[in-house]
N, C-alpha and C positions, 0 to 999 in steps of 0.2 A: 899323554906323557908330558906334554908341554905344561899343562895345568899343574903337574906335580913336580915342576922344576927339573924334569928329566931331559936327557939328550940321547938321541939314537946314535949308536956307534957303528952298527953293522946291520945289514939286512940280507937275508939269503933264503935258500930253500933246501930242505932236507926231505927228499921223497915228495910226498904230497903236502908236506907241512911248510908253512912260511915261518921263518925264524927271524925274530927281531931282537938284537942285543942293544941294551940301553943302560945308561947310568942314571939312577934316580936316588935322591936322598931317602934314607930309611923312613923318615917322618912322612914322606909323600906316599909311601907304600901302604899305609893303613887304609883299608877299604878297597884296595886295588883289585883283589881277587873277585870281590862281588861285582865291581864295575866291569871288569873284563868278561866275566861270565854273562852278565846282562847284555853287553854289547855284542857278544859273539853267539848268543843264543845257547850258551852252555858248552860250546865246543872248544874254546881256547883254554890254555893252561899257562902257568908261569912258574919260574923258579927264581930264587934270589941267592946271591952269595956276596959276602963282604968284599969290598974292593979297597977302600982306603978312608981315612979321616980327612976332612977338609974344613976350612974355616967357614963359618956360617955367614951368609950375606948380611950386611948391616940391617936391612929392613926386617929380616927374620930374627936377628939378634934382639932388636928393639921389641919385637912382639913377644919373644920369650921372656925378656926382662920384665915387661909390663905385666905379663901373666903371673910371674913369680912374685912381683911386688903386691899383687892383689891376693896372693895366697897367704893364708894364716895357718901356722902350724898349731897342732894341738898342744 
């Protein structure tokens, strides 16, 4: 989750399940399901729900702008 700019907000247990609640930007969630299944040998699952909008960090902002400047529209 750290590599995806996420932060864990809560950890707990529900029956035999471990539950981890975290806040991760949506852009960091692409490919997460595949990574999670691989690391848990197919046993883990996840759900997502929108929490809020936030300002994008400056470094990420610059990366987005650089990619858009290289993009040419049809």
